[in-house]
C-alpha positions in Angstrom: -20.8 49.8 -18.2 -17.7 51.4 -18.5 -15.8 50.6 -21.3 -12.2 48.8 -20.3 -8.9 49.8 -21.4 -7.7 46.4 -21.5 -5.3 45.7 -24.0 -6.2 44.0 -27.2 -4.1 40.5 -26.3 -1.5 39.8 -24.5 1.7 40.7 -26.2 2.9 38.0 -28.6 -0.4 36.0 -27.9 -3.8 35.5 -29.9 -5.8 38.9 -29.5 -8.8 37.8 -27.0 -11.2 40.1 -28.9 -10.4 43.8 -27.8 -10.0 42.0 -24.6 -13.9 41.5 -24.2 -14.1 37.5 -22.6 -10.8 38.7 -20.2 -13.5 41.4 -19.1 -15.9 39.2 -18.6 -14.2 36.4 -16.8 -12.8 39.4 -14.1 -16.3 40.1 -13.4 -17.7 37.1 -13.1 -14.5 35.2 -10.5 -14.9 35.9 -6.9 -12.0 38.1 -5.6 -11.0 42.0 -6.0 -9.3 41.7 -9.2 -6.2 43.8 -11.0 -4.6 44.3 -14.1 -1.7 45.8 -13.6 1.6 46.4 -16.0 5.7 45.5 -15.4 5.8 49.3 -13.3 2.3 48.5 -11.2 0.3 50.8 -13.8 -3.7 50.2 -13.3 -4.7 48.3 -16.8 -8.2 47.4 -15.5 -10.3 46.4 -12.5 -12.9 43.7 -11.6 -16.4 44.7 -11.4 -16.6 43.7 -7.3 -13.1 46.3 -7.0 -15.7 49.1 -8.2 -18.8 48.2 -6.4 -17.4 47.4 -3.1 -15.5 50.8 -2.9 -17.8 52.8 -5.0 -14.2 53.3 -7.7 -15.1 54.4 -11.2 -12.8 52.3 -13.3 -12.3 55.8 -15.7 -10.3 57.3 -11.8 -8.4 54.5 -11.3 -7.0 53.3 -14.8 -3.1 54.7 -15.2 -2.7 55.0 -11.8 0.0 53.2 -10.2 -1.2 50.6 -7.7 1.3 51.8 -4.8 -0.7 54.9 -4.3 -3.9 53.7 -4.0 -4.0 50.1 -2.9 -3.3 51.3 0.8 -6.2 53.6 0.6 -8.9 51.3 -1.0 -7.3 48.4 1.0 -6.8 46.7 -2.3 -3.6 45.3 -0.5 -1.8 45.7 2.9 0.4 48.8 1.4 3.5 47.1 2.6 6.3 47.4 0.3 8.4 44.5 2.1 5.6 41.9 1.3 4.2 43.2 -2.2 3.2 40.2 -4.2 3.6 42.4 -7.0 7.1 43.1 -6.5 7.9 39.6 -5.6 6.1 38.2 -8.9 8.0 40.6 -10.8 11.2 39.9 -9.1 10.9 36.3 -9.6 8.2 36.1 -12.5 6.5 33.2 -10.8 3.5 33.1 -8.4 3.5 35.3 -4.8 0.9 35.9 -2.4 0.7 36.5 1.2 -2.0 37.3 3.6 -2.5 40.6 5.5 -4.9 42.3 7.9 -7.6 44.9 7.9 -9.5 46.1 10.3 -12.8 47.2 10.0 -14.3 50.4 11.0 -16.1 48.4 14.2 -13.2 46.8 15.2 -13.7 43.5 13.5 -10.5 41.7 12.0 -10.7 40.9 8.0 -7.9 38.2 6.7 -7.4 39.4 2.8 -5.0 37.0 1.0 -3.3 38.5 -2.1 -2.2 36.3 -4.7 -0.4 37.9 -7.7 0.8 36.1 -11.0 2.7 36.9 -13.8 1.6 36.6 -17.9 4.3 36.2 -19.5 4.7 36.9 -23.3 5.8 34.4 -26.1 9.8 35.7 -25.5 9.2 34.4 -21.8 8.9 38.0 -20.1 6.1 38.9 -17.9 4.4 42.2 -18.8 1.1 41.8 -17.3 0.3 41.3 -13.7 -3.2 39.9 -12.5 -3.5 40.9 -8.6 -6.2 39.0 -7.1 -7.3 39.7 -3.5 -9.7 37.5 -1.3 -11.3 37.2 2.3 -10.1 34.3 3.6 -11.1 35.4 7.1 -13.5 32.0 7.8 -10.5 29.5 6.6 -8.0 31.2 8.7 -10.5 31.1 12.1 -11.0 27.4 11.0 -7.4 26.6 11.1 -6.8 28.6 14.5 -10.1 26.6 16.0 -8.1 23.2 15.2 -4.8 24.8 16.3 -6.8 26.4 19.4 -8.2 22.5 19.8 -5.4 20.6 20.1 -3.3 23.3 22.2 -6.3 22.3 24.8 -6.1 19.2 24.5 -2.4 19.1 25.3 -2.8 22.2 28.1 -5.3 19.4 29.5 -2.7 16.6 29.5 -0.3 18.7 31.0 -3.0 20.2 33.8 -3.7 16.5 35.0 0.0 15.3 35.0 1.0 18.5 37.2 -2.1 18.2 39.5 -1.1 14.5 40.5 2.1 15.4 40.4 2.2 18.3 43.2 -0.7 17.5 44.8 0.7 14.8 46.9 3.8 16.6 48.5 1.2 19.8 49.0 -1.1 17.5 51.0 2.1 16.8 53.4 3.3 20.3 53.3 0.2 21.4 54.5 -0.5 18.9 56.9 2.9 19.1 58.9 2.6 23.2 58.5 -1.4 22.7 60.2 0.4 20.0 62.8 3.1 23.2 63.7 0.4 25.6 64.2 -1.2 23.5 66.6 2.6 22.9 68.4 2.2 25.3 72.1 5.7 25.5 72.0 6.6 27.5 68.7 7.3 31.4 69.2 5.5 33.7 67.2 8.2 34.5 64.4 7.9 30.3 63.8 4.2 30.2 64.3 4.1 33.0 61.8 6.4 31.2 59.4 4.1 27.9 59.9 1.3 30.0 58.8 2.7 31.5 55.8 3.7 28.0 55.0 -0.2 26.8 55.7 -1.8 30.0 53.3 0.4 29.5 50.5 -0.1 25.3 50.3 -3.6 26.5 50.5 -3.1 28.6 47.5 -1.5 26.3 45.4 -4.0 23.6 45.9 -6.7 26.0 44.7 -4.9 26.4 41.7 -4.5 23.1 41.5 -8.1 22.9 41.4 -8.5 25.4 38.9 -6.1 23.4 36.5 -8.3 20.0 37.1 -11.7 21.7 36.7 -10.1 23.3 33.4 -8.7 19.9 32.1 -11.4 17.5 33.0 -15.0 17.8 30.7 -17.6 19.9 32.4 -20.3 16.9 32.7 -23.2 19.5 30.9 -27.0 18.4 30.8 -28.0 20.1 27.6 -31.6 21.0 27.6 -33.4 24.5 25.9 -33.8 27.4 28.4 -34.7 31.4 28.3 -30.6 32.9 27.9 -32.4 36.4 28.4 -33.6 35.0 32.3 -30.2 33.9 32.7 -28.9 37.5 31.5 -31.3 39.2 34.0 -30.3 37.5 36.6 -26.2 37.7 35.9 -26.9 41.5 35.8 -28.5 41.4 39.2 -26.1 39.8 40.8 -23.0 41.8 39.4 -24.7 45.3 39.1 -25.0 46.4 42.4 -23.5 49.2 43.5 -22.9 50.4 39.6 -24.3 53.5 39.7 -22.2 54.8 42.9 -19.3 53.6 40.3 -20.8 55.4 37.6 -21.3 52.8 35.7 -24.8 52.5 33.5 -25.7 49.3 32.9 -27.8 48.4 29.9 -29.4 45.1 29.1 -31.3 44.6 25.3 -33.2 41.5 24.8 -34.7 41.3 21.2 -38.7 40.2 21.0 -39.7 36.9 20.3 -36.0 35.4 21.3 -35.9 32.1 20.7 -34.9 29.1 23.7 -31.0 28.4 23.8 -29.8 25.0 23.9 -27.0 24.4 26.4 -26.5 24.7 30.0 -28.2 27.6 31.6 -26.1 27.6 35.3 -22.8 27.2 33.1 -23.7 29.8 30.7 -24.6 32.0 34.1 -20.9 31.2 35.2 -19.5 32.3 32.3 -21.2 35.7 31.8 -20.4 36.1 35.4 -16.8 35.6 34.4 -17.1 38.0 31.2 -19.5 40.8 33.2 -16.5 41.0 36.2 -13.8 41.8 33.4 -16.0 44.5 32.0 -16.6 46.3 35.1 -12.9 46.2 36.1 -12.1 47.4 32.8 -14.0 50.8 33.6 -12.4 51.9 37.0 -13.8 55.5 36.4 -17.3 54.5 35.3 -18.4 53.6 32.1 -21.7 52.1 29.5 -22.0 48.1 30.5 -24.1 46.6 27.6 -25.3 43.4 26.9 -27.8 42.5 24.3 -29.4 39.4 23.1 -30.7 38.4 19.7 -31.1 35.8 17.3 -28.3 35.3 14.7 -29.5 32.7 11.9 -29.3 29.9 13.7 -27.4 30.9 16.7 -28.7 33.3 19.6 -26.3 35.5 20.2 -25.1 37.7 23.4 -22.8 40.4 23.6 -21.1 41.5 26.6 -19.8 45.2 25.6 -18.1 47.9 28.2 -16.3 51.4 27.2 -13.5 50.9 29.1 -9.7 51.4 27.9 -9.9 48.6 25.9 -7.0 45.8 25.1 -3.8 46.6 23.6 -3.4 44.9 19.7 -0.8 42.3 21.1 -2.6 41.0 23.6 -5.5 40.2 21.6 -4.5 36.8 20.5 -3.6 35.8 23.8 -7.0 36.6 25.8 -8.5 33.0 25.5 -5.1 31.0 26.5 -5.2 29.4 30.0 -3.4 31.0 32.9 -2.8 34.3 30.8 -4.0 37.4 32.9 -3.3 41.3 33.4 -4.7 41.3 36.7 -2.5 41.4 40.0 -3.3 37.8 41.7 -5.2 36.7 38.5 -5.8 33.0 37.6 -6.2 33.6 34.0 -8.8 31.2 33.4 -12.2 33.0 33.5 -12.2 33.5 30.0 -10.4 30.0 29.0 -13.0 28.8 30.9 -16.0 30.3 29.2 -14.5 29.4 25.9 -13.8 26.0 27.1 -17.7 25.5 28.5 -19.7 27.6 25.5 -18.3 25.4 23.2 -18.5 22.3 24.5 -22.4 23.3 24.1 -21.7 23.7 20.5 -21.2 27.6 20.8 -18.5 29.5 20.4 -17.0 32.9 22.0 -15.1 36.0 20.1 -14.0 39.2 21.2 -13.4 42.2 19.2 -11.7 45.4 21.0 -10.4 48.4 20.3 -7.9 50.5 22.5 -9.7 53.3 23.9 -13.1 52.3 23.1 -13.8 49.2 24.4 -14.2 45.7 24.4 -16.9 43.5 23.2 -17.2 39.5 24.1 -19.8 37.8 22.1 -21.3 34.3 22.6 -23.5 32.1 19.9 -25.4 29.5 21.6 -27.3 27.2 19.1 -31.1 27.5 19.1 -32.9 25.1 20.8 -34.2 21.8 18.5 -38.2 22.3 18.6 -38.3 18.7 18.7 -36.6 17.4 21.3 -35.4 20.7 23.4 -31.7 20.3 22.9 -29.4 22.0 21.4 -29.3 21.6 17.7 -25.2 21.3 16.9 -23.7 22.9 14.4 -23.2 21.0 10.9 -20.0 19.0 10.3 -17.2 21.8 9.5 -19.0 24.9 10.4 -18.2 26.9 13.3 -20.6 29.8 14.4 -19.8 33.6 13.3 
């Protein structure tokens, strides 16, 4: 092990036996740990920082944190939200969460916290910077917020549908009666037809809202997810060759049965595959892959389209959000709702110019009953 350059005790305090005790503690604690002096110069680093990034301690000691931190993802690299500068300014603990995007497009959330260590004189001469991955914690909180939001949207949809449908029914009925009136001239008849058609369109929107708000009464059973995937591919990919879209289906051997509802999964896959095909107007590759991931069957639907802008990623699962002309914005929202009611989850990763991948996680069917094995309390499929 490389000899550490940790000071022989903190200023004005009892020595820590050459810093060995501090070094041992740093190596055992979870997270990336960096020791800085008051100028931001690196005095020591924990073993996890070095091993995860392939760094040599001797190359890091003596360098300023701001010069190497962004390069090695030691923090967000934003001086406006720098926990070290904030802790140095206030003399108190400071922290913030920054986002790091991996090469494969996955997003990780990192909490960077800085803790000033004061001497007996009351001055902070050493700062402990600790960075830890809080992605799962953030996802769990996001899931709770999403659940609460969906419940509120459901109540709103039910109220709107009830209040709007009655007068809409009257409008459509009168418009239909006018269309049957022989005394109307062509101009008036055209206006009545527009009123009638628009009332029908609004009724379809209200029906979609009600379907989204109501629980989907699903019969949960064991089924072959690969068969459902093949049926979806066969249904939607006719004519893809003429559109220069190559379709690939990859199924892991000995894939276990999933627990859920095959027809509702098919409808969810239809919505996802339609979006993928529409994202490749000039051709590309559509890939649907199925594999086992721990206690879940994972279904990945990826395309090589333009991808989704970063500022839209957080909204794609919101009901009624759409970037398509005339779209209802319920496809992905409904797919997530249905899959989550089966005990699974839906996630999306996208890189601008490199395509999008939607991942479905369904619990593996219980061998004893053939029913879905629900996730453990507090556990979210990854």
